[in-house]
C-alpha positions as CSV (number, residue, x, y, z in Angstrom):
1,X,145.5,89.0,96.6
2,X,142.9,86.3,97.3
3,X,143.5,83.3,99.6
4,X,141.5,80.2,98.8
5,X,141.2,77.6,101.6
6,X,139.3,74.4,100.9
7,X,139.1,71.7,103.5
8,X,137.8,68.1,103.1
9,X,136.8,65.2,105.3
10,X,137.3,62.0,103.4
11,X,135.1,58.9,103.6
12,X,136.1,56.3,106.2
13,X,136.5,53.6,103.6
14,X,140.2,53.5,102.5
15,X,140.7,56.8,104.2
16,X,144.5,56.6,104.6
17,X,145.0,55.5,101.0
18,X,142.7,58.2,99.8
19,X,144.5,60.9,101.8
20,X,147.8,59.8,100.2
21,X,146.2,59.8,96.7
22,X,144.6,63.2,97.4
23,X,148.0,64.7,98.3
24,X,149.6,63.2,95.2
25,X,146.9,64.3,92.8
26,X,146.8,67.8,94.3
27,X,150.4,68.3,93.1
28,X,148.9,68.5,89.5
29,X,147.2,71.8,90.6
30,X,150.7,73.5,90.7
31,X,150.6,73.5,86.9
32,X,147.8,75.9,86.8
33,X,149.3,79.3,85.9
34,X,146.8,81.3,88.0
35,X,148.1,79.8,91.3
36,X,150.6,82.1,92.9
37,X,151.0,80.2,96.2
38,X,150.4,76.5,96.6
39,X,150.1,74.4,99.8
40,X,148.4,71.1,100.3
41,X,148.3,69.9,103.9
42,X,146.9,67.0,106.0
43,X,145.7,66.9,109.5
44,X,148.2,65.8,112.2
45,X,147.5,62.4,113.6
46,X,146.4,62.4,117.2
47,X,144.3,65.6,116.8
48,X,140.4,65.6,117.2
49,X,138.4,63.4,114.9
50,X,136.2,66.4,114.1
51,X,139.1,68.1,112.3
52,X,139.1,68.0,108.5
53,X,141.5,65.5,106.9
54,X,143.2,67.6,104.2
55,X,143.2,71.2,102.9
56,X,144.2,73.2,99.9
57,X,145.6,76.7,100.6
58,X,146.2,78.7,97.5
59,X,146.8,82.4,96.7
60,X,145.6,84.2,93.5
61,X,146.1,87.7,92.2
62,X,142.3,88.3,92.0
63,X,138.9,86.8,92.1
64,X,139.1,86.6,88.3
65,X,142.3,84.4,88.5
66,X,140.6,82.3,91.2
67,X,137.8,81.8,88.7
68,X,140.3,80.8,86.0
69,X,141.7,78.2,88.4
70,X,138.1,76.9,89.2
71,X,137.5,76.4,85.4
72,X,140.8,74.8,84.6
73,X,140.6,71.3,83.1
74,X,143.4,70.3,85.6
75,X,141.2,71.5,88.5
76,X,138.1,69.9,87.1
77,X,139.8,66.5,86.8
78,X,141.1,66.8,90.4
79,X,137.5,67.7,91.5
80,X,136.1,64.6,89.8
81,X,138.5,62.5,92.0
82,X,137.7,64.4,95.1
83,X,134.0,63.9,94.5
84,X,134.5,60.2,94.8
85,X,136.3,60.3,98.1
86,X,135.0,63.3,100.1
87,X,132.4,63.3,102.8
88,X,132.5,67.0,103.7
89,X,133.9,70.2,102.3
90,X,134.3,73.7,103.7
91,X,135.7,76.6,101.7
92,X,136.6,80.2,102.2
93,X,138.0,82.9,99.9
94,X,139.2,86.1,101.4
95,X,141.3,89.1,100.5
96,X,144.8,89.4,101.9
97,X,145.4,93.0,102.8
98,X,149.1,93.8,103.0
């Protein structure tokens, strides 16, 4: 199992509206069959400004299914939106050993 965590800091302009829209649009990613576990989270208010604003936490069966997700038209459309509102991005993909 591969866990994919991708965190974003959004631009200051319209930040709160963009966080809400990010969370709403991220729901479309649930429709991608390759996704086994789905979680979209936002940073808690009152925590350090250096924290990322939002994160995607997904599980996939394999690196190959993660790649299917990355190439999905649904993911590509979401990525186009994110590209217009993000300032920073950090990502990690790691193997879950059970």
